[in-house]
Phi, psi and omega in degrees: 000130183234148171277166183299327183273004175095001179277133180282123172276317177226142178300145181295332183280353181246100184294158182302326180298318179295321180297317179297319178296317179297317179297319179296321179295318178295318179296318180296320178295317178295317177299318179296317179296319179298314177298319178300311181294323181294322184264007179298137183299142179291134180285135183244149182299324183288348179273352183238151176288135184264148171274124185272129182205154176271158179297322180298313181294317182295311180294324178296320179297316180289324179294320182290310182206098182300318182296315180294316180295322177299321182293336180267314192253335187301132180066014177262156173274125182241144169251104188255127177252140179179188180259131180290128177253339183200144173230129181209184175242144177268184183296340178268002180083009181275147177287133178239124179246128177254124176266136184300140182254198184286340173219164187299338182266352180247176178167194180235115181266116184249112176271116185283143179293317186236152174284172178097002179282125181267116178208147176219157180305134181098342177293145173260131182205163175244132182234137181247130179189179181271131178279123181253005177118205191216132169246259167263348176228160173282135184256125172241139181235165179054043187277150175225163171259110186294000000 
């Protein structure tokens, strides 16, 4: 197939039917890869070995240098031990437990995966979950009590 000015759009030796078949194979491969990634099992904290740390140490590390702490803890599974300072529910109805941090304004906010976790202010506990970073508190998600 040629354009009027003589520039080749497709080589003459490769018929349009073959080009369409190749394109369909590429689209099917991309769709298959997308479906595989979409249906990939969700990673759970209990399936991975946790890095053990106290709430005081963790919140202190983020308060001191967020960039350095991110390089160590971000997206890692952590087993954080500390004293419960607050228990509440978030907008999705999930239980949120805050472990006291290195100063009164910081801490470790743990969003629990399932309801039914019994905790009260002053309790000492260890919570395992994924570290999602830092706002005014260190954020852990998909948390469980090991």
